[in-house]
C-alpha positions in Angstrom: -15.4 -6.1 -22.8 -13.5 -4.4 -26.1 -10.2 -5.6 -27.7 -8.4 -2.6 -25.8 -9.2 -4.1 -22.1 -8.5 -6.9 -23.0 -5.3 -6.6 -24.0 -4.5 -4.5 -21.4 -6.0 -7.0 -19.0 -3.6 -9.8 -20.2 -0.7 -7.3 -19.9 -1.5 -7.2 -16.3 -2.0 -10.5 -15.9 1.3 -10.9 -17.4 2.9 -8.2 -15.1 1.6 -9.9 -11.8 3.1 -13.7 -13.4 6.5 -11.7 -13.8 6.1 -10.0 -10.0 5.3 -13.8 -8.7 8.5 -15.5 -10.6 10.6 -13.0 -9.3 9.4 -14.0 -5.5 9.8 -17.9 -6.7 13.5 -17.1 -7.7 15.1 -15.7 -4.8 12.3 -16.7 -2.4 12.8 -20.6 -3.6 16.6 -19.9 -3.2 17.6 -18.1 -0.2 14.6 -19.9 1.2 15.9 -23.4 0.8 19.7 -22.3 0.2 20.2 -19.9 2.8 22.1 -17.0 3.0 24.3 -18.8 1.0 21.8 -19.5 -1.7 21.5 -16.0 -2.3 25.3 -15.6 -2.0 25.8 -17.9 -4.5 22.9 -16.5 -7.0 24.7 -12.9 -7.0 27.6 -14.3 -7.9 29.4 -13.8 -4.4 31.2 -16.2 -2.0 29.6 -17.8 0.8 28.5 -16.2 3.7 28.6 -18.3 6.5 31.0 -21.8 7.4 29.5 -24.6 8.7 31.2 -23.5 12.0 30.1 -19.8 12.1 28.1 -19.0 15.3 25.7 -16.4 13.5 24.9 -19.2 10.9 22.0 -21.3 13.1 20.1 -18.2 14.2 20.4 -15.7 11.3 20.4 -18.2 8.6 17.5 -19.9 10.0 15.6 -16.0 10.4 16.8 -15.3 6.3 14.8 -18.7 5.3 12.2 -18.3 7.1 11.5 -14.4 5.2 12.6 -15.6 1.8 9.9 -18.5 2.7 7.3 -16.2 3.6 8.9 -14.9 -0.3 8.1 -17.2 -2.2 4.5 -17.9 -0.7 3.4 -14.5 -1.9 4.5 -15.8 -5.3 1.9 -18.9 -4.7 -0.8 -15.9 -3.4 -0.1 -13.7 -6.7 -0.9 -17.0 -9.2 -3.5 -18.0 -7.0 -4.8 -14.6 -7.9 -4.9 -15.2 -11.5 -7.5 -17.5 -11.5 -9.7 -15.1 -10.3 -8.9 -11.5 -10.0 -11.6 -10.0 -9.5 -13.0 -12.3 -6.3 -9.5 -12.6 -5.2 -8.8 -8.7 -4.8 -8.1 -9.1 -1.1 -5.4 -11.6 -1.5 -3.6 -9.2 -4.4 -3.8 -5.8 -2.0 -2.4 -8.1 1.0 0.5 -9.5 -1.0 0.6 -5.9 -3.0 1.0 -4.5 0.8 3.4 -7.2 2.1 6.0 -6.2 -0.5 5.6 -2.5 -0.3 5.5 -3.3 3.6 8.9 -5.4 2.4 10.7 -2.3 0.4 10.2 0.0 2.9 12.2 -2.8 5.1 14.7 -2.5 2.5 14.7 1.8 2.3 15.5 1.6 6.4 18.2 -0.4 5.6 19.5 2.7 2.8 18.8 5.2 4.7 20.8 3.4 7.9 23.9 2.1 6.6 24.1 3.2 2.3 23.4 1.8 -0.6 25.7 -1.2 0.6 25.3 -3.1 -2.6 23.4 -2.0 -5.4 22.0 -5.2 -6.0 19.0 -4.0 -3.6 18.3 -1.1 -6.0 16.2 -3.0 -8.4 13.8 -5.0 -6.2 13.5 -1.6 -3.3 12.4 0.1 -7.1 10.1 -2.5 -7.8 8.2 -2.4 -4.0 8.5 1.0 -3.8 7.4 2.0 -6.7 6.0 -0.6 -9.1 4.3 -2.9 -7.0 2.1 0.3 -6.0 1.2 1.2 -9.2 0.1 -2.2 -10.7 -2.7 -1.6 -7.5 -3.8 0.8 -9.3 -3.5 -0.8 -12.4 -5.4 -3.4 -10.7 -8.4 -1.0 -9.7 -8.9 0.1 -13.5 -8.4 -2.8 -14.9 -11.0 -4.6 -12.0 -13.1 -2.2 -12.7 -13.4 -2.2 -16.7 -15.4 -5.1 -16.3 
């Protein structure tokens, strides 16, 4: 492997680590803090009070979904242990992030851009993640 391809591989790996951190921070805060944790992360007001009837089911589903998002970060870090051998894990994590981005996009199309904070993750999931998949193929084929 020449120096340019080794450098390119390291940059790719650093971007995957950054993507994993993106999964960990909001994923962990939201999985274990629920909707109120997410609201606090974004600087907003509490969404549910203790007596809110939606707190149980809505918050429960939300925490589950973000638990999955948090786990995608773990999968991405495990993938980095051997990027050639663990390619199915990377493809699956990328696919799940892309599908999540499609879910965000359908929300935007249905309700409009209600909060500008959803735009960066939507762009990451629908544009950056597919570009990382293409780049991964290049990095993996160089060996």
